[in-house]
N, C-alpha and C positions, 0 to 999 in steps of 0.2 A: 505494501501500503503506500510508505513511506514513494519509494522506488518511484511509483508512478505518477505522486505528486511531484517529486524535482522532476519529470519528465515533463509532463505541464505545465510547471512554470519556465523550463525551458520554454518549449516549445513557445507561449506566450511569450517569453522573452526576447523568444528569434524573429517572428511572426511581426510583435511589436515596429521590431529596431529595424524595418528591412523598410527600405524606400523606396516611394512610389518611381517606376518608369519614369512615368512624367516630369519628376522633380531632377532626378539626372539630368536629364536633356534641361530644361529651364538652368541647373547649376553651370551645366556646360553652355551654354549660350550666352547666360550673363556672363559671364567669367571672359571669353574672349571678347565678345559685346567692352568688355572695363578696357578690357589691354588692349585693344584696336583703337578704341577711342584712347585712349592716352597714348597713342603713337602719332593721333591728330586725323583718324579716322571720323567726322562728322555724320555720315550714314550710322553709326555703328553708335555712339553716343547721345543719337535721336530712338536707338533700337531698345524698347520694352517688353518684358517676355513674364508671362505668367501659366501657369497652371491652374487648367479649368476645370482636372477633374484627374484621377491618379491616371488615365490613359493618353490624356488631351491636353496640348500646351498652345498659347496663344500666342503671338509677335503680334506687335504695332510699333507703327514708325510713327513719333513726334514730331519727323518735318512737317509735313503738311500745315500743322497750326500757324506755321507763319503765312502761309499764301491764303488757306481758308478763313481764319479772321477776318484781311484785310477785304477780301471779296464777301463778306459776310457784311461789314460793316460797309460794305458798298450796293447791298440790298441783293445780290444773288443770295436767294433763298435754298437752291441743294446744296449749297457749301454753309449754307448756316445749318441744314439739314446733319450733314455730315459731320459739320464741327460739337456740334450736341451730342451726336452719338458717341466721338471719339470723347468727348468731355466725361460723356455720363460711363465707360466704360474705363478711362482713368479713372478716376473717381474710383469707379467698386474697386480698383484693382488697390489702389490706392488703401482702401480701408481694409483689404487683405493683408500688406503690411508693405506694399513693393514700395520700395523707396524710390526708383526711378520715374512710377506711376504720380508718387504723389509732387517729385520735382516740377515735372510736367505740366500740372495739374498746377503748383501755383506761380510756378511761372512764364505759363503760357499766356498766349496775349486772348483773351476769351472777349467776344463782347461785351460791350458792358447792359446793354440792353437786351433782351432776350428770356422767351418761353419754354425753355431746354425739353420741356415737358410736352407741351404741344409740336415741337419740331421735332420732335424722338419720333411720337406718331405720324406726322408728316411725311419722315424717311421710309417708315412703313411702311407706308401705300406707295413711295415710289418705290421701294424692295419689289411688292408685288406685282406693279402696276407695269413692272419693268424698265423700268422707267431710271433705275440704277440697275443693275447687274447683279445677280445672286450671290454670284460670287469675289461682289466688292466687299472692302477691309467694311465697311459699313454693311451694311446686309449681316454679311458673317458675327457681324460684335452684334447685332440687334439678337442673334441667336440664343445670344447670354446674355445678354439687360433681363 
């Protein structure tokens, strides 16, 4: 009986101590992005990686904030939709402790006046109607918001 209990405790420790495949991948991508960013590679600096589940990973670039923000402020509604989805996605990741997502949220050139929930709903309609491609970053992000 004592041997069985010891085996059960060892098994529980081994299973509980395993790292999900997605975490291994996320850590590797983050590490490589950090190295390349320090070497001056701006796209690597703009890369945000997030675990979505034990087998799913999302990679997002924050480089579009620099163009979508001014376009949105100038009245381009589609840019506002995309920016709202990106902002919501990054906010969600930030709430999970993703430091790069938090940095992007805090430093991003977000529009001063916008109705983010309405823009996200409009983006959903744009994805459903085919105005935005289903494989676009915006439509894919909406699947997880």
